[in-house]
C-alpha positions in Angstrom: -110.2 -161.5 84.0 -113.5 -163.1 85.4 -115.4 -163.6 82.2 -116.1 -162.3 78.5 -117.9 -159.1 79.1 -119.0 -158.5 75.6 -118.0 -159.0 71.8 -117.7 -155.8 70.0 -118.9 -155.9 66.3 -118.1 -152.8 64.0 -120.9 -152.0 61.6 -121.4 -149.4 58.7 -124.9 -148.7 59.8 -126.4 -149.1 63.4 -129.7 -148.7 62.0 -129.5 -151.4 59.6 -127.5 -153.8 62.0 -130.1 -153.2 64.8 -132.8 -154.6 62.5 -130.6 -157.6 61.7 -129.6 -158.4 65.2 -133.3 -157.8 66.4 -134.3 -160.7 63.9 -131.3 -162.7 64.9 -132.0 -162.7 68.7 -135.5 -162.2 68.5 -135.4 -159.0 70.9 -134.4 -155.3 70.6 -131.3 -153.5 71.7 -131.5 -153.1 75.4 -129.3 -149.9 75.4 -128.1 -147.5 72.8 -125.7 -144.8 73.5 -122.8 -142.3 72.0 -119.3 -142.1 73.4 -118.2 -139.0 71.8 -114.7 -139.3 73.0 -114.2 -142.6 70.9 -116.3 -141.2 68.0 -118.8 -144.0 68.3 -122.3 -144.8 68.5 -123.2 -148.3 70.3 -126.3 -150.6 70.5 -126.1 -153.5 73.1 -127.9 -156.9 72.8 -128.4 -159.8 75.1 -128.5 -163.3 74.0 -128.8 -165.3 77.0 -125.9 -164.6 79.3 -124.0 -163.2 76.3 -123.7 -159.7 75.4 -123.1 -158.1 71.9 -122.0 -154.6 71.3 -122.5 -153.0 67.8 -120.4 -149.9 67.0 -121.0 -147.3 64.3 -118.5 -144.4 63.7 -119.6 -141.2 64.2 -116.6 -139.5 62.3 -114.3 -140.7 59.7 -111.1 -140.6 62.2 -112.5 -142.8 64.8 -111.0 -146.0 65.5 -114.2 -147.9 64.2 -114.1 -146.0 60.8 -110.4 -146.9 60.4 -111.1 -150.5 61.2 -114.0 -150.8 58.6 -112.1 -149.0 56.0 -109.1 -151.6 56.7 -111.2 -154.9 57.3 -114.7 -154.2 56.8 -117.3 -155.0 59.0 -116.9 -157.5 61.5 -115.7 -158.8 65.0 -113.5 -155.6 66.3 -112.8 -156.7 70.0 -113.5 -159.0 72.9 -114.1 -157.4 76.3 -113.3 -158.9 79.6 -114.7 -158.2 82.9 -112.2 -157.3 85.5 -112.7 -156.8 89.2 -109.9 -154.1 89.6 -108.9 -152.5 86.1 -105.8 -150.6 87.5 -104.1 -153.8 89.2 -104.9 -155.8 86.1 -103.5 -153.2 83.8 -100.2 -153.2 86.0 -100.4 -157.1 86.0 -100.5 -157.1 82.1 -98.1 -154.3 81.4 -95.6 -156.3 83.9 -96.3 -159.5 81.6 -95.2 -157.4 78.6 -98.5 -156.4 77.0 -98.8 -153.1 75.4 -101.6 -151.1 76.7 -103.3 -148.4 74.3 -104.1 -146.1 77.2 -102.2 -145.6 80.4 -105.2 -145.0 82.7 -108.6 -146.3 82.3 -111.2 -144.3 80.5 -115.0 -144.0 80.6 -116.6 -146.4 77.9 -119.9 -147.4 77.0 -122.5 -149.2 79.4 -121.1 -147.6 82.6 -117.6 -149.0 82.2 -114.2 -148.0 83.0 -112.1 -149.3 80.0 -108.6 -150.1 78.7 -107.4 -151.7 75.3 -104.4 -154.2 74.8 -102.7 -153.4 71.5 -103.6 -156.4 69.1 -100.0 -156.7 67.9 -99.2 -158.4 71.4 -102.4 -160.6 71.5 -102.3 -162.4 68.1 -104.0 -159.9 66.2 -107.2 -159.5 68.7 -108.0 -156.2 70.3 -108.7 -156.8 73.9 -110.7 -154.6 76.1 -110.7 -154.8 80.0 -113.9 -153.5 81.5 -114.8 -152.7 85.1 -118.2 -151.6 86.2 -118.2 -147.9 87.5 -119.6 -148.0 91.0 -122.2 -145.2 91.7 
């Protein structure tokens, strides 16, 4: 893991939260997109070298909807940038971590992603991210 890639925050309303975070950071989101496979719409903000991802559920069965129902709005995950997601997944599996997906999947912001089960990471959902090479 090379660095924190972003911090994901679950929100009820992307529209309302975008206004809030624009005021907080003094700049608009640089990207918005939907990831239909995950049932989520996202907005990305930069604050210095740090990236924040806001996530709104697009259906009541999505992981974000379930998270908000259980815990309310707030920090959902911490994502780490990795050079080779496949070898990092193998390494972590060998260390005993539980992967929530056996192969990386396409995520937001042009990334391949994999999540680690929070039961094995002190309750924190960890995301591995690798930039998709074009």
